[in-house]
C-alpha positions in Angstrom: -12.8 62.4 33.3 -12.6 61.1 36.8 -10.0 62.9 38.9 -8.4 63.9 42.3 -5.6 66.3 42.9 -3.1 63.9 42.0 -4.6 61.5 39.3 -7.3 61.4 36.6 -8.5 58.9 34.1 -10.7 58.9 31.1 -12.1 56.1 29.0 -12.3 56.1 25.3 -13.0 54.1 22.2 -9.8 52.8 20.7 -8.3 55.0 18.2 -7.8 54.0 14.3 -4.2 53.1 15.3 -5.0 50.8 18.1 -7.7 49.0 16.0 -5.3 48.7 12.9 -2.4 47.4 15.2 -4.2 45.2 17.6 -2.7 41.9 16.4 0.9 43.5 16.8 0.0 44.9 20.2 -2.0 42.0 21.8 -1.6 39.0 19.3 -3.3 36.4 21.5 -6.5 38.4 21.9 -9.5 36.8 20.3 -11.7 39.8 20.7 -11.4 43.4 19.5 -10.3 46.2 21.9 -13.4 48.0 22.8 -12.2 50.5 25.2 -9.0 52.3 26.4 -8.4 53.6 29.8 -6.0 56.5 30.0 -4.6 57.3 33.5 -2.7 60.5 34.1 -0.9 60.8 37.5 0.7 64.0 38.8 4.4 63.5 39.1 6.1 65.7 41.9 8.9 66.7 39.6 9.0 67.5 35.9 10.0 64.7 33.5 12.2 67.0 31.5 15.4 65.6 32.7 16.4 62.1 33.6 17.6 62.9 37.2 17.3 60.7 40.3 14.2 62.5 41.7 12.3 62.0 38.5 13.3 58.4 38.0 12.3 57.6 41.6 9.0 59.4 41.1 8.3 57.4 37.9 9.0 54.1 39.6 6.5 55.1 42.3 3.9 56.2 39.9 4.4 53.1 37.7 4.0 50.8 40.9 0.8 52.7 41.8 -0.7 52.2 38.2 0.2 48.5 38.0 -1.5 48.0 41.4 -4.5 49.9 40.3 -4.7 47.8 37.1 -4.4 44.5 39.0 -7.0 45.6 41.4 -9.3 46.4 38.5 -8.7 43.0 36.9 -9.1 41.1 40.1 -12.3 42.7 41.2 -14.2 43.1 37.9 -13.1 40.9 35.1 -14.5 37.5 34.0 -12.8 34.8 31.9 -14.5 36.0 28.7 -13.6 39.6 29.3 -10.2 40.5 28.1 -8.3 43.3 29.9 -4.7 44.4 29.4 -2.4 46.6 31.6 0.4 48.0 29.6 3.6 48.7 31.4 4.5 52.4 31.3 8.1 51.5 31.4 8.3 49.2 28.5 5.1 49.7 26.6 4.6 45.9 26.8 1.5 44.0 28.1 1.8 42.7 31.6 -0.8 39.9 31.3 -0.6 38.8 27.7 2.1 37.6 25.3 3.9 40.7 23.9 3.5 41.5 20.2 5.8 43.0 17.7 5.0 46.5 18.7 5.4 48.4 22.0 2.6 50.8 23.2 3.4 54.4 23.2 1.2 55.6 26.1 2.1 59.3 25.4 1.0 59.1 21.8 -2.2 57.3 22.9 -3.1 59.9 25.5 -2.1 62.7 22.9 -4.5 61.3 20.4 -7.3 60.7 22.8 -7.0 63.8 24.8 -5.5 66.3 22.3 -2.9 67.4 24.7 0.1 68.8 23.3 3.6 67.2 23.5 7.2 68.1 23.5 10.3 66.1 22.6 13.0 66.4 25.3 16.1 64.3 25.6 15.0 61.7 23.1 11.6 61.3 24.9 8.2 62.6 23.9 6.5 64.3 27.0 2.8 65.0 27.2 1.9 68.4 28.4 -1.1 68.3 30.9 -3.2 71.7 31.0 -2.8 71.9 34.6 0.4 69.8 35.5 2.6 70.7 32.5 5.4 68.2 32.0 4.7 66.7 35.6 2.4 64.1 34.2 2.9 60.3 33.9 0.6 58.7 31.5 -0.5 55.0 31.5 -2.9 52.8 29.5 -5.3 49.8 30.2 -7.1 48.2 27.1 -10.2 46.0 27.4 -12.7 44.1 25.2 -15.6 45.4 27.0 -17.5 48.6 26.4 -16.2 51.9 27.7 -19.3 52.1 30.0 -18.4 48.6 31.5 -14.8 49.5 31.9 -15.9 52.9 33.7 -17.9 50.7 36.1 -14.7 48.6 36.8 -12.5 51.5 37.2 -14.9 53.3 39.6 -15.0 50.0 41.9 -11.2 49.7 41.8 -10.2 53.5 42.1 -9.1 54.7 45.4 -9.4 58.5 46.4 -5.7 58.8 47.4 -4.4 56.8 44.5 -1.3 58.7 43.2 -0.9 60.7 46.4 2.0 58.5 47.8 4.7 59.5 45.3 
């Protein structure tokens, strides 16, 4: 897992759920999902409650993740290589037509990483081993191998990514 003090990411093969539901998540894709990047950003406040400070932090972390994803796409992806950035707020793809399912980034991260979750206020929260409930998960999917997506992520990642929030 690549990491700094304020963010980390890991790349995995798609789960059985993602494979089974690809057509409902990304109906326009003509190639199978081959890799999933899970980004975890440290949030300055716990996400237990919906208060102004946590909502502002989530907005900032979302913007940073989307910028990272766009940088990854712009720098490394060819026309035959599919890549999708899922909006952490909505669970919908940002580059492709939406399907009938929204992505649950917490469930994707929990399945891949094995971190516990807790339900609070109608939301499922990921519990990071070091950051607790102060973690903001996000997901990118690609039609390229995990090794290729890793190369792209290394090229796009900035050492201070996630630190501004």
